[in-house]
MITOR-172768 format. One record per residue (C-alpha): y, z, x; residue number from 1. Coordinates in Angstrom, 3 decimals, always signed. Each point is the difference from the previous one (the first is absolute). Layout:
# MITOR-172768
<atom c2="Y" c3="Z" c1="X" seq="NUM"/>
...
# end
This chain:
# MITOR-172768
<atom c2="+8.304" c3="-24.961" c1="+29.922" seq="1"/>
<atom c2="-0.657" c3="-3.602" c1="+0.915" seq="2"/>
<atom c2="-0.786" c3="-1.000" c1="-3.614" seq="3"/>
<atom c2="+3.317" c3="+1.579" c1="-1.135" seq="4"/>
<atom c2="+1.669" c3="-1.720" c1="+2.785" seq="5"/>
<atom c2="-1.043" c3="-3.481" c1="-0.901" seq="6"/>
<atom c2="+0.763" c3="+0.285" c1="-3.700" seq="7"/>
<atom c2="+3.696" c3="+1.061" c1="+0.573" seq="8"/>
<atom c2="+0.577" c3="-2.833" c1="+2.459" seq="9"/>
<atom c2="-1.017" c3="-2.329" c1="-2.769" seq="10"/>
<atom c2="+1.661" c3="+1.662" c1="-2.752" seq="11"/>
<atom c2="+2.629" c3="-1.707" c1="-1.708" seq="12"/>
<atom c2="+2.773" c3="+1.064" c1="-2.449" seq="13"/>
<atom c2="+0.117" c3="-3.221" c1="-1.740" seq="14"/>
<atom c2="+2.139" c3="-2.076" c1="+2.438" seq="15"/>
<atom c2="-0.764" c3="-1.657" c1="+3.246" seq="16"/>
<atom c2="+0.549" c3="+2.464" c1="+2.985" seq="17"/>
<atom c2="+3.067" c3="-0.998" c1="+1.852" seq="18"/>
<atom c2="+1.579" c3="-1.889" c1="-3.038" seq="19"/>
<atom c2="+3.045" c3="+2.304" c1="+0.032" seq="20"/>
<atom c2="+1.505" c3="-0.418" c1="+3.494" seq="21"/>
<atom c2="-0.531" c3="-1.388" c1="+3.623" seq="22"/>
<atom c2="+1.032" c3="+3.541" c1="+1.173" seq="23"/>
<atom c2="-3.599" c3="+1.634" c1="-0.099" seq="24"/>
<atom c2="-0.174" c3="+1.797" c1="+3.566" seq="25"/>
<atom c2="+0.120" c3="+3.580" c1="-0.256" seq="26"/>
<atom c2="-0.561" c3="+3.141" c1="+2.326" seq="27"/>
<atom c2="-2.347" c3="+2.351" c1="-1.590" seq="28"/>
<atom c2="-1.678" c3="+3.093" c1="+0.577" seq="29"/>
<atom c2="-3.922" c3="+0.892" c1="+0.158" seq="30"/>
<atom c2="-1.729" c3="+3.174" c1="-0.129" seq="31"/>
<atom c2="-3.194" c3="-1.599" c1="+1.460" seq="32"/>
<atom c2="-3.450" c3="+0.248" c1="-0.904" seq="33"/>
<atom c2="-2.477" c3="+1.750" c1="+2.405" seq="34"/>
<atom c2="-3.125" c3="-1.454" c1="-1.844" seq="35"/>
<atom c2="+1.049" c3="-3.657" c1="+0.742" seq="36"/>
<atom c2="+2.143" c3="+0.590" c1="+3.413" seq="37"/>
<atom c2="+3.345" c3="-0.940" c1="-1.731" seq="38"/>
<atom c2="+2.646" c3="+1.519" c1="+2.433" seq="39"/>
<atom c2="+2.944" c3="+2.275" c1="-1.521" seq="40"/>
<atom c2="+3.347" c3="-1.219" c1="+0.602" seq="41"/>
<atom c2="+2.534" c3="-2.777" c1="-0.441" seq="42"/>
<atom c2="-1.042" c3="-3.797" c1="-0.949" seq="43"/>
<atom c2="+1.591" c3="-3.085" c1="-1.014" seq="44"/>
<atom c2="-1.156" c3="-1.350" c1="-3.273" seq="45"/>
<atom c2="+0.460" c3="-3.663" c1="-0.540" seq="46"/>
<atom c2="-0.385" c3="-1.585" c1="-3.628" seq="47"/>
<atom c2="-2.594" c3="-2.638" c1="-0.169" seq="48"/>
<atom c2="-2.650" c3="-1.354" c1="-2.525" seq="49"/>
<atom c2="-2.415" c3="+1.424" c1="-1.004" seq="50"/>
<atom c2="+1.548" c3="+3.316" c1="+1.049" seq="51"/>
<atom c2="+2.013" c3="+1.523" c1="+2.787" seq="52"/>
<atom c2="-0.894" c3="+0.099" c1="+3.803" seq="53"/>
<atom c2="+0.805" c3="+3.104" c1="+2.204" seq="54"/>
<atom c2="+0.729" c3="+0.512" c1="+3.508" seq="55"/>
<atom c2="-0.094" c3="+3.169" c1="+1.934" seq="56"/>
<atom c2="+3.429" c3="+0.794" c1="+1.831" seq="57"/>
<atom c2="-0.056" c3="+3.485" c1="+1.354" seq="58"/>
<atom c2="-1.851" c3="+3.064" c1="-0.575" seq="59"/>
<atom c2="+3.392" c3="+1.861" c1="-0.199" seq="60"/>
<atom c2="+1.410" c3="+0.475" c1="-3.475" seq="61"/>
<atom c2="+3.071" c3="+2.028" c1="-1.477" seq="62"/>
<atom c2="-0.806" c3="+3.392" c1="-1.652" seq="63"/>
<atom c2="-1.734" c3="-0.168" c1="-3.369" seq="64"/>
<atom c2="+0.085" c3="-3.629" c1="+0.266" seq="65"/>
<atom c2="+3.222" c3="+0.064" c1="-1.630" seq="66"/>
<atom c2="+3.013" c3="-2.664" c1="+0.222" seq="67"/>
<atom c2="+2.398" c3="+3.156" c1="-0.120" seq="68"/>
<atom c2="-0.996" c3="-0.027" c1="+3.932" seq="69"/>
<atom c2="+0.903" c3="-3.736" c1="+0.676" seq="70"/>
<atom c2="+2.983" c3="-2.159" c1="+0.529" seq="71"/>
<atom c2="-0.129" c3="-3.821" c1="+0.521" seq="72"/>
<atom c2="+3.238" c3="-2.049" c1="+1.092" seq="73"/>
<atom c2="+0.177" c3="-3.385" c1="+1.265" seq="74"/>
<atom c2="-3.609" c3="-0.097" c1="+1.001" seq="75"/>
<atom c2="-0.307" c3="+3.367" c1="+1.724" seq="76"/>
<atom c2="-2.100" c3="+2.482" c1="-1.590" seq="77"/>
<atom c2="+0.167" c3="+3.842" c1="+1.076" seq="78"/>
<atom c2="-1.653" c3="+2.980" c1="-1.546" seq="79"/>
<atom c2="-0.834" c3="+3.388" c1="+0.373" seq="80"/>
<atom c2="-3.589" c3="+0.528" c1="+0.995" seq="81"/>
<atom c2="-2.380" c3="+2.482" c1="-1.554" seq="82"/>
<atom c2="+0.127" c3="+2.874" c1="+2.478" seq="83"/>
<atom c2="-3.426" c3="+0.634" c1="+0.250" seq="84"/>
<atom c2="-0.725" c3="-3.479" c1="+1.554" seq="85"/>
<atom c2="+2.597" c3="+0.475" c1="+2.956" seq="86"/>
<atom c2="-1.150" c3="+0.678" c1="+3.602" seq="87"/>
<atom c2="+1.817" c3="+2.268" c1="+2.292" seq="88"/>
<atom c2="+3.341" c3="-1.268" c1="+1.106" seq="89"/>
<atom c2="+0.338" c3="-2.409" c1="-3.043" seq="90"/>
<atom c2="+3.183" c3="+0.093" c1="-1.680" seq="91"/>
<atom c2="-1.529" c3="-0.855" c1="-3.706" seq="92"/>
<atom c2="+2.232" c3="-2.748" c1="-0.703" seq="93"/>
<atom c2="-1.571" c3="-3.294" c1="+0.284" seq="94"/>
<atom c2="+1.565" c3="-3.660" c1="-0.223" seq="95"/>
<atom c2="-1.316" c3="-3.400" c1="-0.034" seq="96"/>
<atom c2="+1.494" c3="-3.237" c1="-0.658" seq="97"/>
<atom c2="-1.142" c3="-2.808" c1="-2.768" seq="98"/>
<atom c2="-0.492" c3="-2.465" c1="+2.479" seq="99"/>
<atom c2="-2.368" c3="+2.219" c1="+2.318" seq="100"/>
<atom c2="-1.238" c3="+2.907" c1="-2.240" seq="101"/>
<atom c2="-3.024" c3="+0.817" c1="+1.900" seq="102"/>
<atom c2="+2.303" c3="+1.145" c1="+3.041" seq="103"/>
<atom c2="+0.600" c3="+3.280" c1="-1.440" seq="104"/>
<atom c2="+2.546" c3="+2.442" c1="+2.142" seq="105"/>
<atom c2="+1.432" c3="+3.341" c1="-0.316" seq="106"/>
<atom c2="+3.621" c3="+0.765" c1="+0.505" seq="107"/>
<atom c2="+0.395" c3="+2.286" c1="+2.908" seq="108"/>
<atom c2="+0.708" c3="+3.910" c1="+0.056" seq="109"/>
<atom c2="+3.394" c3="+0.699" c1="+1.335" seq="110"/>
<atom c2="-0.089" c3="+1.872" c1="+3.264" seq="111"/>
<atom c2="+1.111" c3="+3.491" c1="-0.130" seq="112"/>
<atom c2="+1.630" c3="+2.611" c1="+2.466" seq="113"/>
<atom c2="-2.000" c3="+2.616" c1="+1.872" seq="114"/>
<atom c2="-1.704" c3="+2.705" c1="-2.273" seq="115"/>
<atom c2="+0.788" c3="-2.280" c1="-3.008" seq="116"/>
<atom c2="-1.895" c3="-2.614" c1="-1.789" seq="117"/>
<atom c2="+0.310" c3="-2.696" c1="-2.882" seq="118"/>
<atom c2="-1.898" c3="-0.325" c1="-3.182" seq="119"/>
<atom c2="+0.289" c3="-2.981" c1="-2.006" seq="120"/>
<atom c2="+0.111" c3="+0.686" c1="-3.776" seq="121"/>
<atom c2="-2.268" c3="-1.914" c1="-2.316" seq="122"/>
<atom c2="+2.545" c3="-1.152" c1="-2.306" seq="123"/>
<atom c2="+0.584" c3="-3.604" c1="-0.872" seq="124"/>
<atom c2="+1.327" c3="-2.219" c1="+2.977" seq="125"/>
<atom c2="+2.931" c3="-2.626" c1="-0.791" seq="126"/>
<atom c2="-0.345" c3="-3.440" c1="+1.522" seq="127"/>
<atom c2="+3.160" c3="-1.745" c1="+1.035" seq="128"/>
<atom c2="+0.356" c3="-3.828" c1="-0.578" seq="129"/>
<atom c2="+0.153" c3="-0.451" c1="+4.007" seq="130"/>
<atom c2="-3.165" c3="+2.026" c1="+0.244" seq="131"/>
<atom c2="+1.111" c3="+3.199" c1="+1.045" seq="132"/>
<atom c2="-1.927" c3="+3.034" c1="-1.435" seq="133"/>
<atom c2="+1.710" c3="+3.340" c1="-1.043" seq="134"/>
<atom c2="-2.058" c3="+3.179" c1="-0.375" seq="135"/>
<atom c2="+0.513" c3="+3.736" c1="-0.021" seq="136"/>
<atom c2="-0.679" c3="+2.051" c1="+3.221" seq="137"/>
<atom c2="+0.504" c3="+3.608" c1="+0.021" seq="138"/>
<atom c2="+0.453" c3="+1.960" c1="+3.565" seq="139"/>
<atom c2="-1.564" c3="+3.038" c1="+0.439" seq="140"/>
<atom c2="+0.039" c3="+3.052" c1="+2.077" seq="141"/>
<atom c2="-3.541" c3="+0.919" c1="+1.572" seq="142"/>
<atom c2="+0.747" c3="+3.694" c1="-0.955" seq="143"/>
<atom c2="-1.907" c3="+0.527" c1="-3.311" seq="144"/>
<atom c2="+2.319" c3="+2.692" c1="-0.910" seq="145"/>
<atom c2="+3.390" c3="-1.835" c1="+0.307" seq="146"/>
<atom c2="+0.944" c3="-1.943" c1="-3.130" seq="147"/>
<atom c2="+2.142" c3="-2.221" c1="+1.980" seq="148"/>
<atom c2="-0.673" c3="-3.761" c1="-1.107" seq="149"/>
<atom c2="+2.469" c3="-3.060" c1="-0.133" seq="150"/>
<atom c2="-1.523" c3="-2.810" c1="-2.379" seq="151"/>
<atom c2="+1.535" c3="-3.588" c1="+1.058" seq="152"/>
<atom c2="-0.335" c3="-3.479" c1="-0.840" seq="153"/>
<atom c2="-1.690" c3="-1.813" c1="+2.774" seq="154"/>
<atom c2="+0.680" c3="-3.995" c1="+0.049" seq="155"/>
<atom c2="-2.374" c3="-1.934" c1="+2.303" seq="156"/>
<atom c2="+0.628" c3="-3.446" c1="+1.062" seq="157"/>
<atom c2="-3.413" c3="-1.670" c1="+0.943" seq="158"/>
<atom c2="+1.832" c3="-2.925" c1="+1.846" seq="159"/>
<atom c2="+1.935" c3="+2.533" c1="+2.419" seq="160"/>
<atom c2="-2.550" c3="+2.898" c1="-0.306" seq="161"/>
<atom c2="+2.934" c3="+2.312" c1="-0.573" seq="162"/>
<atom c2="+0.384" c3="+2.873" c1="-2.535" seq="163"/>
<atom c2="+3.352" c3="+1.021" c1="-1.566" seq="164"/>
<atom c2="+0.157" c3="+3.524" c1="-1.054" seq="165"/>
<atom c2="+2.740" c3="+0.809" c1="-2.988" seq="166"/>
<atom c2="+0.922" c3="+3.372" c1="+1.726" seq="167"/>
<atom c2="-0.015" c3="+3.744" c1="-0.930" seq="168"/>
<atom c2="+1.489" c3="+0.349" c1="-3.671" seq="169"/>
<atom c2="+0.750" c3="+3.599" c1="+0.741" seq="170"/>
<atom c2="+3.586" c3="-0.627" c1="+0.367" seq="171"/>
<atom c2="+0.085" c3="-1.969" c1="-3.064" seq="172"/>
<atom c2="-1.624" c3="+3.299" c1="-1.966" seq="173"/>
<atom c2="+2.192" c3="+2.632" c1="+1.761" seq="174"/>
<atom c2="+3.056" c3="-2.181" c1="-1.290" seq="175"/>
<atom c2="-0.807" c3="+0.145" c1="-3.700" seq="176"/>
<atom c2="+1.671" c3="+2.400" c1="-2.478" seq="177"/>
<atom c2="-3.198" c3="+1.397" c1="-1.321" seq="178"/>
<atom c2="-0.784" c3="+1.313" c1="+3.757" seq="179"/>
<atom c2="-1.835" c3="+3.292" c1="-0.328" seq="180"/>
<atom c2="+0.470" c3="+3.026" c1="+1.865" seq="181"/>
<atom c2="-3.323" c3="-0.195" c1="+1.586" seq="182"/>
<atom c2="-0.218" c3="-3.901" c1="+0.468" seq="183"/>
<atom c2="-1.026" c3="-0.886" c1="+3.276" seq="184"/>
<atom c2="-0.415" c3="-3.517" c1="+0.008" seq="185"/>
<atom c2="-0.965" c3="-3.273" c1="-1.637" seq="186"/>
<atom c2="-2.984" c3="-2.396" c1="+0.121" seq="187"/>
<atom c2="-0.869" c3="-3.317" c1="-1.920" seq="188"/>
<atom c2="-2.830" c3="+0.091" c1="-2.147" seq="189"/>
<atom c2="-1.608" c3="-2.073" c1="-2.970" seq="190"/>
<atom c2="+0.436" c3="-3.577" c1="-1.094" seq="191"/>
<atom c2="+2.785" c3="-2.214" c1="+1.193" seq="192"/>
<atom c2="+0.658" c3="-3.467" c1="-0.549" seq="193"/>
<atom c2="+1.626" c3="-2.913" c1="+1.637" seq="194"/>
<atom c2="+3.238" c3="-1.796" c1="-1.204" seq="195"/>
<atom c2="-0.457" c3="-3.878" c1="-0.862" seq="196"/>
<atom c2="+2.395" c3="-1.034" c1="+2.563" seq="197"/>
<atom c2="-1.841" c3="+2.236" c1="+2.612" seq="198"/>
<atom c2="+3.212" c3="+1.946" c1="+0.864" seq="199"/>
<atom c2="-1.066" c3="+3.228" c1="-1.500" seq="200"/>
<atom c2="-2.590" c3="+2.405" c1="-0.639" seq="201"/>
<atom c2="+0.170" c3="+2.459" c1="-2.651" seq="202"/>
<atom c2="-1.883" c3="+3.300" c1="+0.910" seq="203"/>
<atom c2="-0.442" c3="+3.507" c1="-1.129" seq="204"/>
<atom c2="+1.280" c3="+2.697" c1="+2.311" seq="205"/>
<atom c2="-0.352" c3="+3.671" c1="-0.695" seq="206"/>
<atom c2="+1.403" c3="+3.387" c1="+1.239" seq="207"/>
<atom c2="-2.357" c3="+2.750" c1="+1.074" seq="208"/>
<atom c2="+0.218" c3="+3.374" c1="+1.539" seq="209"/>
<atom c2="-1.936" c3="+3.332" c1="-0.089" seq="210"/>
<atom c2="+0.483" c3="+3.222" c1="-1.702" seq="211"/>
<atom c2="-1.521" c3="+3.050" c1="+1.344" seq="212"/>
<atom c2="-2.432" c3="-2.232" c1="+1.924" seq="213"/>
<atom c2="-0.984" c3="-2.178" c1="-3.170" seq="214"/>
<atom c2="+0.632" c3="-3.675" c1="+0.335" seq="215"/>
<atom c2="+1.851" c3="-1.462" c1="-3.039" seq="216"/>
<atom c2="+1.643" c3="-3.303" c1="-0.989" seq="217"/>
<atom c2="+3.762" c3="+0.448" c1="-1.208" seq="218"/>
<atom c2="+0.886" c3="-3.646" c1="-1.552" seq="219"/>
<atom c2="-0.615" c3="-3.569" c1="+0.186" seq="220"/>
<atom c2="+2.255" c3="-3.030" c1="+0.212" seq="221"/>
<atom c2="-0.346" c3="-3.475" c1="-0.283" seq="222"/>
<atom c2="+1.674" c3="-1.612" c1="+2.911" seq="223"/>
<atom c2="+0.698" c3="-3.514" c1="+1.515" seq="224"/>
<atom c2="-0.690" c3="-0.474" c1="+3.644" seq="225"/>
<atom c2="+1.659" c3="-3.064" c1="+1.468" seq="226"/>
<atom c2="-2.518" c3="-2.017" c1="+2.097" seq="227"/>
<atom c2="+0.777" c3="-0.290" c1="+3.728" seq="228"/>
<atom c2="+2.423" c3="+3.107" c1="+0.049" seq="229"/>
<atom c2="-2.115" c3="+3.097" c1="+0.636" seq="230"/>
<atom c2="+1.768" c3="+3.216" c1="-1.769" seq="231"/>
<atom c2="+1.660" c3="-2.314" c1="-2.922" seq="232"/>
<atom c2="-1.172" c3="+1.912" c1="-3.031" seq="233"/>
<atom c2="+2.441" c3="-0.260" c1="-2.933" seq="234"/>
<atom c2="-0.435" c3="+2.093" c1="-3.060" seq="235"/>
<atom c2="-0.968" c3="-1.711" c1="-3.067" seq="236"/>
<atom c2="-1.145" c3="+2.863" c1="-2.246" seq="237"/>
<atom c2="-1.379" c3="+3.638" c1="-0.179" seq="238"/>
<atom c2="-3.406" c3="-0.543" c1="-1.996" seq="239"/>
<atom c2="-3.389" c3="+0.970" c1="+0.513" seq="240"/>
<atom c2="-1.086" c3="-3.315" c1="-1.611" seq="241"/>
<atom c2="-2.411" c3="-2.515" c1="+1.974" seq="242"/>
<atom c2="+1.537" c3="-3.171" c1="+1.413" seq="243"/>
<atom c2="-1.848" c3="-3.076" c1="-1.399" seq="244"/>
<atom c2="+1.790" c3="-3.270" c1="+0.917" seq="245"/>
<atom c2="+3.344" c3="-2.058" c1="-0.217" seq="246"/>
<atom c2="+0.459" c3="-2.733" c1="-2.365" seq="247"/>
<atom c2="+0.480" c3="-3.515" c1="+1.546" seq="248"/>
<atom c2="+3.679" c3="-0.159" c1="+0.176" seq="249"/>
<atom c2="+0.171" c3="+3.469" c1="+1.471" seq="250"/>
<atom c2="+1.824" c3="+1.362" c1="-2.809" seq="251"/>
<atom c2="-2.219" c3="+2.520" c1="-1.551" seq="252"/>
<atom c2="-2.223" c3="+2.672" c1="+1.789" seq="253"/>
<atom c2="-2.695" c3="+1.134" c1="-1.995" seq="254"/>
<atom c2="-1.507" c3="+3.477" c1="-0.024" seq="255"/>
<atom c2="-3.289" c3="+1.229" c1="-1.679" seq="256"/>
<atom c2="-0.773" c3="+3.831" c1="-0.174" seq="257"/>
<atom c2="-1.289" c3="+0.790" c1="-3.511" seq="258"/>
<atom c2="+2.589" c3="-2.400" c1="-1.344" seq="259"/>
<atom c2="+1.443" c3="-3.352" c1="+0.923" seq="260"/>
<atom c2="+3.411" c3="-0.003" c1="+1.169" seq="261"/>
<atom c2="+2.626" c3="-2.411" c1="+1.542" seq="262"/>
<atom c2="+2.901" c3="+0.373" c1="+2.503" seq="263"/>
<atom c2="+3.028" c3="-2.702" c1="-0.176" seq="264"/>
<atom c2="+0.516" c3="-0.452" c1="+3.912" seq="265"/>
<atom c2="+3.165" c3="-2.226" c1="-0.901" seq="266"/>
<atom c2="+1.620" c3="+3.152" c1="-1.911" seq="267"/>
<atom c2="+1.319" c3="+2.852" c1="+2.126" seq="268"/>
<atom c2="-0.365" c3="+2.975" c1="-0.438" seq="269"/>
<atom c2="-3.714" c3="-0.819" c1="-0.390" seq="270"/>
<atom c2="-1.712" c3="+1.663" c1="-3.293" seq="271"/>
<atom c2="-3.747" c3="+0.248" c1="-1.006" seq="272"/>
<atom c2="-0.437" c3="-1.307" c1="-3.620" seq="273"/>
<atom c2="-3.290" c3="+0.471" c1="-1.778" seq="274"/>
<atom c2="-1.222" c3="-3.748" c1="-1.484" seq="275"/>
<atom c2="-3.723" c3="+0.949" c1="-1.092" seq="276"/>
<atom c2="-2.002" c3="+2.876" c1="-0.921" seq="277"/>
<atom c2="-2.915" c3="-0.857" c1="+2.237" seq="278"/>
<atom c2="-0.039" c3="+0.061" c1="+3.708" seq="279"/>
<atom c2="-0.969" c3="-3.642" c1="+0.704" seq="280"/>
<atom c2="-1.230" c3="-1.086" c1="+3.245" seq="281"/>
<atom c2="+0.849" c3="-3.543" c1="+0.989" seq="282"/>
<atom c2="-2.390" c3="-1.356" c1="+3.070" seq="283"/>
<atom c2="+0.403" c3="-3.020" c1="+1.967" seq="284"/>
<atom c2="-0.056" c3="-3.032" c1="-2.104" seq="285"/>
<atom c2="+1.401" c3="+1.468" c1="-2.948" seq="286"/>
<atom c2="+3.594" c3="-0.184" c1="+0.942" seq="287"/>
<atom c2="+1.782" c3="-3.222" c1="-0.543" seq="288"/>
<atom c2="+1.816" c3="-1.626" c1="+3.010" seq="289"/>
<atom c2="+2.170" c3="-2.093" c1="-2.594" seq="290"/>
<atom c2="+1.375" c3="+2.532" c1="-2.595" seq="291"/>
<atom c2="+0.189" c3="+3.668" c1="-0.472" seq="292"/>
<atom c2="-3.187" c3="-0.093" c1="-1.863" seq="293"/>
<atom c2="-3.524" c3="+1.622" c1="+0.566" seq="294"/>
<atom c2="-3.005" c3="+0.646" c1="-1.582" seq="295"/>
<atom c2="-2.452" c3="+2.742" c1="-0.640" seq="296"/>
<atom c2="-3.774" c3="+0.032" c1="-1.091" seq="297"/>
<atom c2="-1.375" c3="+2.821" c1="-2.182" seq="298"/>
<atom c2="-3.832" c3="+0.843" c1="+0.218" seq="299"/>
<atom c2="-1.443" c3="-0.606" c1="-3.246" seq="300"/>
<atom c2="+3.626" c3="-0.947" c1="-1.649" seq="301"/>
<atom c2="+1.411" c3="-3.083" c1="+1.609" seq="302"/>
<atom c2="+2.837" c3="-1.199" c1="+2.002" seq="303"/>
<atom c2="+3.700" c3="-0.174" c1="-0.550" seq="304"/>
<atom c2="+3.288" c3="-1.377" c1="+1.456" seq="305"/>
<atom c2="+2.971" c3="+2.181" c1="+1.172" seq="306"/>
<atom c2="+3.369" c3="-1.202" c1="+0.766" seq="307"/>
<atom c2="+1.854" c3="+2.619" c1="+2.107" seq="308"/>
<atom c2="+3.468" c3="-1.458" c1="-0.840" seq="309"/>
<atom c2="-0.337" c3="+0.209" c1="-3.708" seq="310"/>
<atom c2="+0.518" c3="+2.744" c1="-2.642" seq="311"/>
<atom c2="-2.691" c3="+0.757" c1="-0.734" seq="312"/>
<atom c2="-2.075" c3="-0.918" c1="+2.986" seq="313"/>
<atom c2="-3.293" c3="-0.544" c1="-1.952" seq="314"/>
<atom c2="-0.066" c3="-3.359" c1="-1.149" seq="315"/>
<atom c2="-3.103" c3="-1.143" c1="-1.719" seq="316"/>
<atom c2="-4.167" c3="+0.315" c1="+0.371" seq="317"/>
<atom c2="-1.620" c3="-3.257" c1="+1.365" seq="318"/>
<atom c2="-3.544" c3="+1.291" c1="-0.277" seq="319"/>
<atom c2="-1.404" c3="+2.316" c1="-2.691" seq="320"/>
<atom c2="-3.579" c3="+1.084" c1="+0.934" seq="321"/>
<atom c2="-0.751" c3="+0.617" c1="-3.498" seq="322"/>
<atom c2="+0.993" c3="-3.324" c1="-1.328" seq="323"/>
<atom c2="-1.480" c3="-2.300" c1="+2.753" seq="324"/>
<atom c2="-2.299" c3="-2.592" c1="-1.607" seq="325"/>
<atom c2="-2.062" c3="-0.619" c1="+3.307" seq="326"/>
<atom c2="-3.423" c3="+2.048" c1="-0.077" seq="327"/>
<atom c2="+0.748" c3="+3.709" c1="-0.266" seq="328"/>
<atom c2="+1.988" c3="+0.196" c1="+3.200" seq="329"/>
<atom c2="+2.418" c3="+2.962" c1="-1.103" seq="330"/>
<atom c2="+0.486" c3="+1.712" c1="+3.350" seq="331"/>
<atom c2="+2.325" c3="-1.244" c1="+2.222" seq="332"/>
<atom c2="+0.623" c3="+1.127" c1="+3.765" seq="333"/>
<atom c2="-1.027" c3="-0.422" c1="+3.674" seq="334"/>
<atom c2="+3.350" c3="-1.666" c1="+1.074" seq="335"/>
<atom c2="+2.005" c3="-2.876" c1="-1.482" seq="336"/>
<atom c2="+2.679" c3="-2.255" c1="+1.239" seq="337"/>
<atom c2="+2.509" c3="-3.147" c1="-0.442" seq="338"/>
<atom c2="-1.099" c3="-3.169" c1="+1.100" seq="339"/>
<atom c2="+2.118" c3="-1.536" c1="+2.492" seq="340"/>
<atom c2="+2.376" c3="-1.902" c1="-2.183" seq="341"/>
<atom c2="-0.274" c3="+3.314" c1="-2.383" seq="342"/>
<atom c2="-1.079" c3="-1.986" c1="-2.920" seq="343"/>
<atom c2="-3.142" c3="+1.610" c1="-0.428" seq="344"/>
<atom c2="-1.327" c3="+3.653" c1="+0.550" seq="345"/>
<atom c2="-3.298" c3="+0.279" c1="+1.230" seq="346"/>
<atom c2="-2.082" c3="+3.171" c1="-1.046" seq="347"/>
<atom c2="-3.615" c3="+1.469" c1="-0.637" seq="348"/>
<atom c2="-1.668" c3="+1.254" c1="-3.014" seq="349"/>
<atom c2="-3.364" c3="+1.839" c1="-0.526" seq="350"/>
<atom c2="-1.970" c3="+0.728" c1="-3.162" seq="351"/>
<atom c2="-0.976" c3="+3.354" c1="+1.194" seq="352"/>
<atom c2="+3.266" c3="+1.918" c1="+0.936" seq="353"/>
<atom c2="-1.020" c3="+3.211" c1="-1.330" seq="354"/>
<atom c2="-2.603" c3="+0.253" c1="+2.327" seq="355"/>
<atom c2="+2.189" c3="-0.977" c1="+3.152" seq="356"/>
<atom c2="-1.033" c3="-3.646" c1="+0.439" seq="357"/>
<atom c2="-3.648" c3="+0.152" c1="+0.411" seq="358"/>
<atom c2="-0.083" c3="-3.758" c1="-1.046" seq="359"/>
<atom c2="+1.238" c3="-3.198" c1="+1.478" seq="360"/>
<atom c2="+3.570" c3="-0.678" c1="-0.329" seq="361"/>
<atom c2="+1.370" c3="-3.354" c1="-1.492" seq="362"/>
<atom c2="+3.093" c3="-1.277" c1="+1.517" seq="363"/>
<atom c2="+2.406" c3="-1.553" c1="-2.478" seq="364"/>
<atom c2="+3.423" c3="-1.708" c1="+0.485" seq="365"/>
<atom c2="+2.816" c3="+0.196" c1="-2.752" seq="366"/>
<atom c2="+3.807" c3="-1.706" c1="-0.281" seq="367"/>
<atom c2="+2.566" c3="+2.537" c1="-0.329" seq="368"/>
<atom c2="+0.193" c3="+0.141" c1="-3.637" seq="369"/>
<atom c2="-0.290" c3="+2.283" c1="-2.818" seq="370"/>
<atom c2="-3.277" c3="+1.116" c1="-1.740" seq="371"/>
<atom c2="-2.403" c3="-2.323" c1="+1.740" seq="372"/>
<atom c2="-3.212" c3="+0.631" c1="-1.650" seq="373"/>
<atom c2="-2.029" c3="-2.648" c1="+1.687" seq="374"/>
<atom c2="+0.794" c3="-0.137" c1="+3.783" seq="375"/>
<atom c2="-1.744" c3="-2.484" c1="+2.239" seq="376"/>
<atom c2="-3.317" c3="+1.181" c1="+1.877" seq="377"/>
<atom c2="+0.072" c3="-0.920" c1="+3.591" seq="378"/>
<atom c2="-3.355" c3="+1.500" c1="+1.220" seq="379"/>
<atom c2="-2.363" c3="+3.170" c1="+0.153" seq="380"/>
<atom c2="-0.141" c3="+2.411" c1="+2.882" seq="381"/>
<atom c2="-3.269" c3="+1.864" c1="+0.612" seq="382"/>
<atom c2="+0.227" c3="+3.660" c1="-0.579" seq="383"/>
<atom c2="-0.191" c3="+0.785" c1="+3.752" seq="384"/>
<atom c2="+3.082" c3="-1.643" c1="+0.310" seq="385"/>
<atom c2="+1.466" c3="+1.672" c1="-2.819" seq="386"/>
<atom c2="+2.500" c3="+2.508" c1="+2.031" seq="387"/>
<atom c2="+3.708" c3="+0.650" c1="-0.279" seq="388"/>
<atom c2="+0.775" c3="-2.964" c1="+2.624" seq="389"/>
<atom c2="+0.754" c3="-3.201" c1="-1.803" seq="390"/>
<atom c2="+2.742" c3="-1.836" c1="+2.012" seq="391"/>
<atom c2="+1.234" c3="-3.938" c1="-0.840" seq="392"/>
<atom c2="+0.307" c3="-1.392" c1="+3.581" seq="393"/>
<atom c2="+2.350" c3="-3.202" c1="+0.605" seq="394"/>
<atom c2="+3.040" c3="+1.675" c1="-1.542" seq="395"/>
# end
């Protein structure tokens, strides 16, 4: 293992390390290595010659080392911790600040009435620009035979140490025309996303009940919660589709569940429109803060730009793995993100994506252009760090 480590640190793709950008500090995951004592967890990776340097941050990491469980806003990072790592009483939503990454804290679990308890969901949290953190908390009864539960949004302010709860959505559910004869109440569940102005959270609310003692979900809604006004749920659409994100101008809500859909939030009544045949997922850093654009990476295929305000939404392909002329790096993956000024996109590529990235990953950068066949190489990550976590800091 040591010999391989030296080789990959001195490997070059034909261009000096760091030649593409000064923004070269990333938060990465590490699977660890028992033979060398390398610990599992999150590390910072600093680009340098002859290769990157790594510093341990915390043993905690998101489930499956995936960016899908992390959010990053204005210097604060929050993520849903891989549940087997948790100690009793920990909420599972960790956060830290870029200025002090090693101080990792957990948001609190809300206090529950007697004979009830709150369970914190593993859904990705949302970070406000002022550092508040939104997460899902479900109120349950101690009675294992009672299906009562109230999923709510919890918004934690670390400065005041107070929690805002969004309130029981049952009255919202029971007021909808789709009300079933045996619908008992409502709950929040699934993904949610914060509007760019931080005034609203778009969330999923469902109605549930029992039929001859059998629990069932009746229907699901996309709703808008007004931050700071508990109980203020506004209907957006009746759909089972999963919430993805909102465009930077707050105009389009993006849904992803089997197919890619958008809702124009400026056109009432709201309608769900299919815009692509694939259920694309857009992680933090892949959503432009300056336009309605975002990009997606395809493992083994490439990278492309979507413009949610355009018809069609699909714009063009930036990287085609089959036409890249740099080595044999056809397999893209493990996260990608815009640079701070959005002139570049950083991404990783492997030569063995058919066998689940068992070799080092090369980090590349590319301008936002059509059909770039020779992206700039930045550095190479050792295989132990080739997880799903690859988050550019300093944005």
